[in-house]
C-alpha positions in Angstrom: -10.8 -34.7 -24.7 -7.5 -34.1 -24.2 -7.8 -30.2 -22.6 -5.2 -28.0 -24.4 -2.1 -26.9 -23.0 -2.5 -24.2 -21.0 1.1 -23.0 -21.4 0.3 -21.8 -24.6 -0.4 -18.1 -24.4 2.5 -16.5 -25.9 4.6 -13.5 -23.9 3.2 -10.9 -26.3 0.0 -11.5 -24.8 1.0 -11.9 -21.0 2.7 -7.7 -21.8 -0.5 -6.9 -23.1 -0.6 -7.8 -26.8 -3.7 -9.7 -28.8 -4.5 -13.3 -29.5 -6.5 -14.8 -32.2 -9.7 -14.3 -29.9 -8.5 -11.5 -27.4 -7.9 -8.0 -28.6 -6.0 -5.8 -25.6 -4.4 -2.4 -25.7 -1.0 -3.3 -28.7 1.3 -0.7 -29.5 -1.3 0.2 -32.3 -3.8 0.9 -29.9 -2.3 2.4 -27.3 -4.2 5.9 -26.6 -1.5 7.5 -24.2 -4.0 10.8 -23.2 -6.1 8.2 -22.2 -4.2 5.6 -20.4 -2.3 8.7 -18.4 -5.5 10.3 -17.4 -6.4 7.0 -16.2 -3.3 6.1 -13.9 -4.1 9.7 -12.6 -7.6 8.7 -11.2 -6.2 5.8 -10.2 -3.5 7.8 -8.2 -6.1 9.8 -7.0 -8.2 6.7 -5.5 -5.3 5.0 -4.1 -4.3 8.6 -2.1 -7.6 8.5 -0.8 -7.6 4.6 0.3 -4.7 5.4 2.3 -5.9 8.5 4.4 -9.1 6.5 5.1 -6.8 3.4 6.2 -4.5 5.6 7.9 -6.9 8.2 9.7 -7.6 5.4 12.7 -3.8 5.4 13.7 -3.9 9.5 14.1 -7.0 9.2 15.9 -6.2 6.2 18.4 -5.7 8.7 21.6 -8.6 10.5 21.0 -10.6 7.6 20.7 -9.4 5.5 23.3 -10.0 8.7 25.8 -13.4 9.1 24.5 -14.7 5.5 24.2 -12.6 4.0 26.6 -10.7 1.4 24.7 -7.6 -0.6 25.6 -4.6 -0.8 23.4 -5.9 -4.3 22.3 -9.2 -2.8 20.7 -7.4 -0.3 19.3 -5.0 -2.5 17.4 -8.0 -4.9 16.4 -9.2 -1.6 14.8 -6.1 -0.9 12.7 -5.3 -4.6 12.4 -7.5 -7.4 12.3 -10.7 -5.5 11.3 -9.0 -4.1 8.2 -6.9 -7.1 6.9 -9.0 -9.8 7.4 -12.1 -8.2 5.2 -9.5 -6.9 3.0 -7.7 -10.0 2.2 -11.0 -12.3 2.0 -13.4 -9.7 0.4 -10.7 -9.3 -3.0 -11.0 -12.7 -4.2 -14.8 -12.4 -5.0 -13.7 -8.5 -6.3 -11.1 -10.2 -8.3 -13.4 -12.2 -10.2 -15.5 -9.7 -10.8 -12.9 -7.4 -12.4 -12.4 -10.2 -14.8 -16.2 -10.7 -15.8 -17.7 -6.9 -15.4 -16.7 -3.5 -16.1 -13.9 -2.1 -14.6 -15.1 1.4 -13.9 -18.2 0.2 -12.6 -16.3 -1.8 -10.1 -14.1 0.7 -9.0 -16.8 3.1 -8.6 -18.7 0.7 -6.2 -15.4 -0.5 -4.2 -15.0 3.7 -3.2 -18.2 4.5 -2.4 -18.6 1.8 -0.1 -15.1 2.2 1.5 -16.0 5.8 1.7 -19.5 5.2 3.4 -17.7 2.8 5.8 -15.0 5.3 6.8 -17.6 7.9 7.5 -19.7 5.4 9.4 -16.8 5.2 11.8 -17.5 9.1 12.6 -21.0 8.2 13.9 -19.8 4.8 16.4 -20.6 5.3 19.8 -18.8 2.2 20.9 -16.3 -0.2 19.9 -18.5 -2.7 17.8 -19.5 0.1 15.5 -16.1 1.0 14.5 -15.4 -2.4 14.1 -17.8 -3.0 11.8 -17.3 0.1 10.0 -13.4 -0.4 9.7 -14.5 -4.2 8.2 -16.6 -2.3 5.5 -13.3 0.1 4.7 -10.9 -3.2 4.0 -13.8 -4.5 2.3 -14.2 -1.6 -0.1 -10.2 -1.2 -0.4 -9.9 -4.9 -1.1 -11.1 -3.7 -4.9 -8.6 -0.8 -5.8 -5.7 -3.2 -6.5 -7.0 -5.7 -8.7 -8.9 -3.0 -10.8 -5.6 -0.6 -10.6 -3.4 -3.5 -12.1 -5.7 -4.8 -14.5 -6.8 -1.5 -16.2 -2.9 0.0 -16.1 -1.5 -3.5 -17.9 -4.2 -3.3 -20.7 -3.7 0.7 -21.4 -0.2 0.5 -21.9 1.9 -1.6 -24.4 5.2 -4.1 -23.7 7.9 -2.5 -22.1 5.7 0.7 -21.2 3.7 -0.5 -17.9 6.4 -0.1 -15.4 6.3 3.1 -15.1 2.4 4.0 -14.6 2.9 0.9 -12.1 5.7 2.6 -10.4 3.4 6.1 -10.5 0.6 4.0 -8.9 2.6 2.6 -6.0 4.1 6.1 -5.7 0.9 7.4 -4.8 0.8 4.8 -1.9 3.7 6.5 0.1 2.6 10.0 -1.3 -0.5 9.4 0.9 0.6 7.4 3.6 3.6 10.1 4.5 0.9 13.1 3.9 -1.6 11.1 5.9 0.1 11.6 9.1 1.0 15.3 8.0 -2.3 16.1 7.1 -4.2 14.2 9.0 -2.4 15.4 12.3 -3.4 19.4 11.1 -7.0 18.8 10.6 -7.3 16.7 14.4 -5.4 19.8 15.8 -7.9 22.0 13.9 -11.1 20.4 15.0 -9.9 20.2 18.7 -9.7 23.7 18.7 -13.4 24.2 17.4 -14.4 22.9 20.8 -18.4 21.3 20.7 -18.8 20.8 16.7 -22.4 20.1 15.9 -23.5 18.6 12.4 -26.2 19.0 10.7 -29.0 16.0 10.4 -26.4 14.3 13.2 -26.1 16.7 16.1 -23.1 17.4 18.6 -20.4 15.3 17.5 -16.7 14.8 19.2 -13.8 15.9 16.8 -12.5 12.3 16.1 -15.8 11.6 14.5 -15.7 15.0 12.7 -12.4 13.8 11.3 -13.6 10.5 10.0 -16.8 12.2 8.2 -14.7 15.1 6.7 -12.4 12.1 5.3 -14.8 9.4 4.4 -17.8 11.9 2.6 -15.7 13.4 0.0 -14.7 9.9 -1.3 -18.6 9.7 -2.6 -17.7 12.7 -5.2 -14.0 11.2 -6.5 -15.9 7.8 -7.0 -17.3 9.7 -9.8 -14.0 9.8 -11.4 -14.3 6.2 -11.9 -16.8 6.5 -15.0 -13.6 9.2 -16.7 -11.1 6.0 -16.7 -10.4 4.2 -20.3 -11.3 0.5 -20.3 -10.0 -1.3 -22.9 -12.1 -4.0 -22.4 -15.5 -2.4 -22.6 -14.2 -0.9 -25.8 -13.9 -4.5 -27.0 -17.1 -5.8 -25.7 -19.0 -3.0 -27.8 -17.2 -3.2 -30.8 -17.7 -6.7 -30.6 -20.4 -8.0 -27.7 -19.9 -11.5 -29.0 -16.7 -11.4 -27.0 -17.4 -12.9 -23.3 -14.6 -13.0 -21.8 -10.8 -13.4 -22.1 -8.6 -16.9 -23.0 -7.3 -18.1 -19.9 -8.8 -18.0 -16.5 -7.2 -18.3 -13.1 -7.8 -21.7 -12.7 -5.8 -22.8 -15.9 -3.2 -20.5 -14.6 -2.6 -22.2 -11.5 -3.2 -25.8 -13.1 -0.1 -24.1 -15.9 2.0 -22.9 -13.3 1.8 -23.7 -9.9 5.1 -23.0 -8.6 5.7 -20.2 -10.7 2.3 -18.8 -8.8 3.8 -20.2 -5.3 7.2 -18.3 -5.6 5.6 -15.2 -6.9 3.0 -15.0 -4.1 4.8 -16.3 -1.4 8.1 -14.0 -2.4 6.2 -10.6 -2.6 4.5 -11.5 0.5 7.3 -12.5 2.7 9.1 -9.2 1.4 6.0 -7.0 2.3 6.2 -8.3 5.9 9.2 -6.6 6.6 7.7 -3.2 4.9 4.5 -3.6 7.2 6.7 -4.2 10.0 9.2 -1.1 9.3 6.3 1.1 8.9 4.1 -0.1 12.2 7.2 0.3 14.4 9.8 3.1 13.3 7.4 5.7 14.6 7.9 4.0 17.8 11.7 3.4 17.6 11.8 7.2 17.2 10.0 7.8 20.2 11.3 5.2 22.4 15.2 5.9 21.7 15.3 9.7 20.8 12.8 10.7 22.7 10.2 12.9 20.0 7.2 13.7 20.2 4.1 12.5 17.9 4.4 15.7 15.6 8.2 15.5 15.4 7.7 11.8 14.3 4.7 12.5 12.0 6.0 15.5 10.1 9.8 13.7 10.0 8.9 10.2 8.8 6.1 11.2 7.1 7.9 13.9 4.5 10.4 11.0 4.3 8.0 8.5 3.7 6.0 10.4 0.9 9.2 12.2 -1.1 11.9 9.5 -0.8 9.3 6.7 -1.5 7.5 8.3 -4.3 10.9 9.6 -5.9 12.0 5.6 -5.5 9.0 4.4 -7.0 8.9 6.8 -9.9 12.3 6.2 -11.0 12.1 2.2 -10.3 9.5 2.1 -13.0 11.3 3.9 -15.1 14.2 1.6 -14.9 12.1 -1.6 -15.1 10.9 -0.9 -18.3 14.2 0.2 -19.7 15.2 -3.9 -18.0 12.1 -4.7 -20.2 12.8 -3.1 -23.6 16.3 -4.1 -22.8 15.0 -8.2 -23.3 16.1 -8.7 -19.5 14.1 -11.8 -18.8 11.5 -11.7 -15.9 12.6 -7.8 -15.3 10.4 -7.2 -12.1 11.6 -10.2 -10.4 15.1 -9.8 -11.1 14.3 -5.9 -10.2 12.8 -6.0 -7.1 15.3 -8.5 -5.3 18.0 -6.2 -6.4 16.2 -3.1 -4.8 15.5 -4.8 -1.7 19.1 -6.1 -1.1 20.7 -2.6 -1.3 17.7 -1.2 0.9 18.3 -3.8 3.9 21.8 -2.5 4.8 20.4 0.8 5.0 17.5 -0.2 7.4 20.1 -1.8 9.8 22.2 1.1 9.7 19.2 3.3 10.3 18.3 1.2 13.4 21.8 0.8 14.8 23.1 4.3 14.3 22.5 5.5 17.5 22.0 9.4 15.9 18.8 10.9 15.3 20.2 13.1 12.3 22.0 9.9 10.6 19.2 7.8 11.6 16.7 9.8 9.1 19.7 9.9 6.6 20.0 6.1 6.7 16.1 5.7 6.6 15.5 7.9 3.6 18.1 6.0 1.5 16.6 2.9 2.8 12.9 4.4 1.9 14.0 5.4 -1.8 15.4 2.1 -2.8 12.8 0.1 -0.8 9.6 2.0 -2.2 9.6 0.4 -6.0 9.2 -3.2 -4.4 5.2 -2.3 -4.7 6.2 -1.2 -8.5 7.9 -4.3 -9.2 4.9 -6.2 -7.1 2.1 -4.8 -9.6 4.9 -4.8 -12.7 5.0 -9.0 -12.4 1.5 -9.0 -12.0 1.1 -8.4 -15.6 3.8 -10.7 -16.9 2.5 -13.7 -14.8 -1.2 -13.3 -15.5 -2.8 -13.0 -18.8 -5.6 -10.9 -19.4 -8.8 -13.1 -18.3 -7.0 -14.1 -15.0 -5.1 -10.7 -13.7 -8.1 -9.6 -12.0 -8.2 -12.9 -9.3 -4.7 -13.2 -9.4 -4.2 -9.4 -7.9 -6.8 -10.2 -5.2 -5.0 -13.5 -4.7 -1.8 -11.5 -4.5 -3.7 -8.6 -2.1 -4.7 -11.7 -0.1 -1.1 -12.4 0.5 0.3 -9.4 0.9 -2.6 -8.6 3.7 -2.2 -11.9 5.5 1.6 -12.2 5.3 2.5 -8.5 5.4 -0.2 -6.6 7.4 -1.1 -9.2 10.0 2.2 -11.2 10.4 4.9 -8.6 10.0 4.6 -6.3 12.9 3.5 -8.9 15.2 6.4 -11.2 14.3 8.6 -7.8 14.6 6.9 -7.2 18.3 7.6 -10.9 19.3 11.1 -10.3 18.5 11.4 -7.3 20.5 9.2 -9.2 23.4 10.9 -12.2 24.0 14.3 -12.1 22.4 15.5 -8.9 23.6 12.9 -8.5 26.3 13.0 -4.6 26.7 10.7 -2.0 24.1 13.4 0.3 23.8 15.5 -2.1 21.4 12.7 -2.1 19.2 14.9 -0.8 16.4 17.0 -3.9 16.8 14.6 -6.2 16.7 13.6 -4.5 13.2 17.0 -5.1 11.9 17.3 -8.6 12.9 13.8 -9.5 11.4 14.8 -7.8 8.3 18.0 -10.2 8.6 15.8 -13.2 8.5 12.8 -12.2 6.2 14.4 -10.0 3.2 16.9 -12.3 2.1 14.1 -15.4 2.4 11.8 -13.2 0.5 14.8 -12.0 -2.4 15.6 -15.8 -2.3 12.0 -17.0 -3.4 11.9 -14.2 -6.1 15.1 -15.4 -7.6 14.0 -18.9 -8.1 10.6 -17.6 -9.1 11.9 -15.5 -11.9 14.0 -19.0 -13.2 10.5 -20.9 -13.8 9.2 -17.8 -15.0 12.2 -17.9 -17.8 11.6 -21.8 -18.3 8.1 -21.1 -18.9 8.3 -18.7 -21.2 11.0 -20.1 -23.1 8.5 -23.2 -23.4 5.9 -20.8 -25.1 8.5 -19.5 -27.8 9.3 -23.3 -28.3 6.0 -24.0 -28.6 5.1 -20.9 -31.1 7.9 -22.0 -33.1 6.7 -25.3 -33.7 3.0 -23.9 -34.2 
């Protein structure tokens, strides 16, 4: 028997409307209070995830001195241990997101990464820390599939980009404040002297920091049960609904080129974002002689303030573009903001003045931050309801592989082998941006072309039927 044409799901279904078999959140079912409460809870989870992800960078010097670790071992704790499991475990978690209650998946993921982060505080050697960081990565891999799937179904067409922007903004707020609050926490704990914890006994300040940032996540994880999951409501109303209408395998078979440009385009752009995050602090310290406290405060506040503002405003603009009927708006929007941000990044790294560097870097961050909003919003238009969890997980895999693993490494190669001078890391970041940002933009624009072509085919097929 001939298989049905996998293309035939309407653009309305992509955006979260309904079809004859699957009831998703449409205009008539929109519950604003429940939807925005869900976004607020997801933002809290995102904030916690960034704190647990970044805390090892803040504690690096203390860990290195106490355990006698090398820089290579520290880099493995910050990169490979986290990214390897973050990218790989996300795929089975994505399958679970599409099949089971997303509230339960979120609760399990948050509890697991919180326990793993706290377990790092009990580690007494590199191996213990490495396994703890692996657990943090494995748990945090569940957040993006849950969040993108829930937000897309909780909001109707033309309204999901704004909450996606808010969710993305919480990442920048968490990343920025992680430097500020984490530094203050470490300073406070270091001033306490020897610390004795109940049951555990004597611990070092860096161990106490892991415990204080990890354990509260177990309580916050319970907020997952307050989120509104439209799919759970549908299944309670009609227990015969087993799953959504299209699997990821069907999506891949019907749109291989679109998925390629979507995944690789955003993955390459994320490589530059991660390179900027990894090496900008080192650039400021090497070129302008700032100490870590100055860098943490200035760069941290810029990332938090400008990143948050850019994500929120970007989501509003993207929703306006969608309501105006601009096809493939997330692709086009991301290409525009990244194209605008690149000259400001280049100027920040080459200007030669610390004040102007901060001004230009803040402007660049404001325009580049909405890239995350565009990425999350695109998941809702590329994948149908039954494949959003797995698509988000595979998207996370590309972001982690091309972004976390390759971005900082590639920028370091340019510093060492092209310029041969650690003080020229800013020039390396500028050159790296000139290479990868235009490439990523080009891939997204080609992906938008395929998206528009597929949408036209869907509309034509619907008209024939």
